[in-house]
N, C-alpha and C positions, 0 to 999 in steps of 0.2 A: 501509487505515484502523488504529490502535487495536479490539480488540476491544471496547470499550466502545462506541467510536460504530455500529458495526454493532447494537450488540446494541439500545442505545437508538434507533438508526433503526430496527429493526424494531417495538419496542414502540410508538414516534408510529407507523408506521403502519400498525398495530392501532387506535390513538385514534380517527385520522384518519377511521374508520369504518369501517371493515372486519372490526373486531369484532361489527360489529351484523347478518354477513351472514353468520355462522356461529359454530356451536360450537367450542373449541378457538381459532379466530382467531389471540388474541394469543399465545397459547404458541405455536402452531405457526409464526407470523411472527417471532416472539422469537428461538426457533431455526435457524428458518433462514434468517435474516438472521445469523447467525454459522460456519453450517454449515459453506462452503466453506475458514473456514481448517482444517477436520476435514486435514486435508493436511501438515500440523504432526505428524501422527502417524507420518510417511518421517524423521522424527528420529531413531528406534528405532535406522537403517542408517546414523545416522550424521552429522557436519555438512556432509558434499558433495551426502549422498542430500537429505537434507532439502531444501538449497537445489535442488539439481534440479528436486525436486517441487511447493516452495512456489509457488500459485499457480498449480496443473498443470491437470490435469483439472476440477477439482471449482470452477477458477475459468472456467469456458466456458460457451458457449451450448448445448453437447453434453450438457457433466455436468450441467444446471440442470434440468432436468427428471426427471431418474433422482433427483439430491435433493429431488426436491417428493414426489416419491412415496415415498422413503423417511421424508420428515417425515407424510408422510399416513398410511404402515401403521402408524408408533409411536402416533399419534391412536388410529389404528383401533385396536390391539389394547389400549389406556390406558384406549377406551371401553367396548371390550365387559369389560374385568375390572372395571370400576366400574357396567355394564348387572350381569353376575352379581352385584353387593351392594348391585339396587336403587335404585341410584343413578342420577338422568339429568341430565344437561345443563338448564339455565336457557335453552339459545338454543335453536334448532333443527339438528339435525345435519344439515350441506350437507356432503356431501363432497365435489363439483365444486368450491364452493366455498374449502370450503378449501384443495382442488387449487390452486385461482390464486391465494389468498393467498399461501403458502408460496413458486410462485415466485414473484411479485411480491420479497417479501422478500429472495431470494435474488439475481434482479436487480437490487436495489438493494445491495449487497454487489459487486456486479460494478462496476457506477457509481461506489460512495463509491474501490476504489479502485484503478478507471481514471483520477482526479483527483490522482493522486499521483504521482511519478518513479520511481517501484521499476516501478510497469506490469503491464499486463497479456496474457495473451494468450488476447481470448475465443472464437476461429475455428479452432482449436486442436482436434482433430488436420488441419482441413482446410489453417490458414493458422498457420504458425509464426512471424508474426510476434509484434516487440511491440506494445501500442500504451499511453504512457500521457503525459496532457493533464499532467501536469505544473506544475497551478497552484495545489492545495490541500497542505500540508505532512501528512507522514503522521499527525502527531496536532494536531491542529486545537481548541485552546482557542473558540473562537469557536463552532466548531458544537457542540462539546463546551455549551458555556455554553445556544445556544439548543432543545435536546435535552432541556438540567432545567429549562429554564423550563415545557416542555411539562410539565412533571410536578409540580414545586414550586405550579407559580402554579393546577393546580388545586385540588390536595392543600386549598395557603394558603385558597382563597379557599371550597373547601369547610368545612375548619373554623370559618371568620368563617360561613358559613349555616350550621352547625347552631345555634352561639351566639341567632343571631336567629330559627329555631327554621324553617328556610326550607325545602324540600321538597330529599331528596337523590336526586339523579339516578344513571341507572342508568350510562349511560355518560358520565360525564365526563371533560371534555376536549378532545372533540373542536375545539374553536375552538382552544386554542391549539395542539395539535397541527399542525392545517393549517398556521399561525400559520407555528411552528418551521421547516415544510416548505418554503414560500414563502420564508423568509429564507435556509434552505439557498440555495434554488436561486439566490436573489440573488446571496449572497455570490460561490455556481461564476462565474455571469455576471463579476459586478464583476472580480473575483481573473483571470479570465479575462481582461478588457479589460485590466488591467494590467497582466499578463503581452506583452501582443501591444504597448502602449507600452515597455514594459522594452527587448526587441527591436528594437521601430522605432528609440530609443533609439542603444541599441549600434549600431546601422549608419553611426553619426553618424561614432562611435569611430576614429581612426589610426592602426594597429597596424601602424605603425613600416614603413607601407606595402603591407605581406603582406597576401593575398588573401582574405579569410574566406568558407571552406569553405562551414563549417555555424555555428547559433546555438541556444544555450539556455539559458533561465532557467530555473530551479530556482527554488521557493516558501519564502519564510520564517514563520514560522508565527507567527500572530495577526495580523497588518499586515502588508496587500496593495500597502502599498509600495514593499517592499523586499526584492530577487530576487538569488542568487547565478548570474551567468552566465557563461558558457565557450562561447570563441569560437576554434575547430578552423581554420588556417592547415594548409599542407605541414609546415614545419617545428615550430611549437608549439602549444603551445594556451595562452591568456591567461584568466586566467579577473580577476571584475570584480566588485563591488557599484552596483548601480544603485536608484537612488530615483526615481520615476518624478512623488511629488510631490514637488522639488525640481528633475527636470530632470538630475536627474546621473550620472556615470558613474566611478567610481572604481578608477581602477586603481593597481600599482607595478612596480616592476621585480621583484618576489619573486613576483607573480602569475605568470608567465610559465614553463611546465613545459615544456619540449623533451620531442620527440618520443624517447621511448626507440632504441636503435639495436636492433632484431635478430641476437641472438646462437645460439650450437646451443642453446644451454643456453632460451632462448626459446623457442625453436622444438620441442624436447622438452615443455618445459613446457606451450605450447598445445594438446598433442595431448596431454597427461594424462585422463583423469578430466575432475578440475578443471575442466583449462583449455577444454575444453569446453563443457561449458553455464557458465563464467563469459562465455567471448565469443558465445555463444550468445543470451543475456540482457543481458549491457553493451551500452551503446549511446555509454559514453565507456570503452574502458577503456585503460587505463595497464600495461603489461605491459612490468616490466626486471627486469633482476640485475641485485641489492642485497647479496648477501653469500658470499663463500665461505671457510668451515672446513673444518679437517682432521679426521677420523677415521678410530684406527689400525684401522679393521677396512674402512669403505669409500672410506678417501684421502680425495679431496678433495672437499667438498661445494659446491655452489652453490643460493643458492637464490632463488627468481622469484618477485616477487613480484604483484598480479593486483590491480587499484583502480578505480574506476568514480568518473570528477571531476564525475557530476550530485553525488553526496556529500560531497567534500571541504572543506565551509565549516563556520565556525563560526555557532553559532546558544545562546543561554542554557543550556542541558541538556545539549548534542552540542560536541562538538570534533574535527567530522571534519575540518581539516585535516591536521593531524599522527597522525590517529588514525581513520583512515578506516573508517566499516560499509561491515559488505558486502563487506571485503578480503579476499580469498586467497593460502597463497602455497604454491609448489611444489619440494620439495629436489630438487635429483638427484645422484646421485654418480659419480665418475666413466667409470664405466659406460655414462651415458648413462639410468641407469634412475633412477626415480619411487621414493624413500625415503619419503619423508612427502609429504601435503596439510592444507592445515589451512586452515579456515574462520573468520577472526572468533575466528583464536588455540584453534580447536578442534583438536584431533587427529582424522583420521577411519581409525581404527580397522580 
């Protein structure tokens, strides 16, 4: 999910009651809720390195306890510095509870990331398999609205209360935070149910008599009734839009993507650094030789692209059909050597 959703979730969890358990709980949960995305620092090594390590060990059950310890360690250093200056927190300092709070916030990050179709590997390095719920879009406005409500509503009612002289609560907004979290859980359940309906509708479609090997239903933002469907057969992929509210599946001949042939160039590209990382992650890879050009020094250059059909669809703010996100390319010279790798248009140096 987007960083803002993670941060608000951590703050909302704290307001739901954990901020009463220990000093620094709110700060610890907000930081911990987004801490796994520290793996973006791998971007220093280039776009392929960033892609390889994104949602790596910081997004695993193995890494979470160490991350929680790091959060508590920083809180301890901050507490020690404040104590030297004669400042003490209003709430009692309970380090074990603070560790539990950080652990819960970190697990919320994993849960949120699992719901979208990028997925994560929670059991890595013991199990390298990627898991993806694929029922919530990577930026979900409804979830953001629920989380924002948990903070705006108490502030608004607190302002009204101050005008009429009401006593100010020490821990405001607990009820609103719990309501927001319950609302998110209900949204997840609703979306998961609609996803199953979409997959069931897809089984009624006749794809020219071809046997369907696998089906995927990927989420649209805001509405739980619209889904991007991908059906895999032995020869081609069929994409479609499923509307569970009206019980329709919309397809067209343009939505048929035949599986590209395997060539010597695609074989070399698959064995490259980018190719191995991409195929390890992608559940619906589309690898094809797309262009040839001439270079005075390298001779004939062949470009092979890597795309994932889970992301090749259009939404209001993303045109994935023609410019799919999370796409890569490998350029190979006449000797079969990789001369360039790109991820999302960024060259690996």
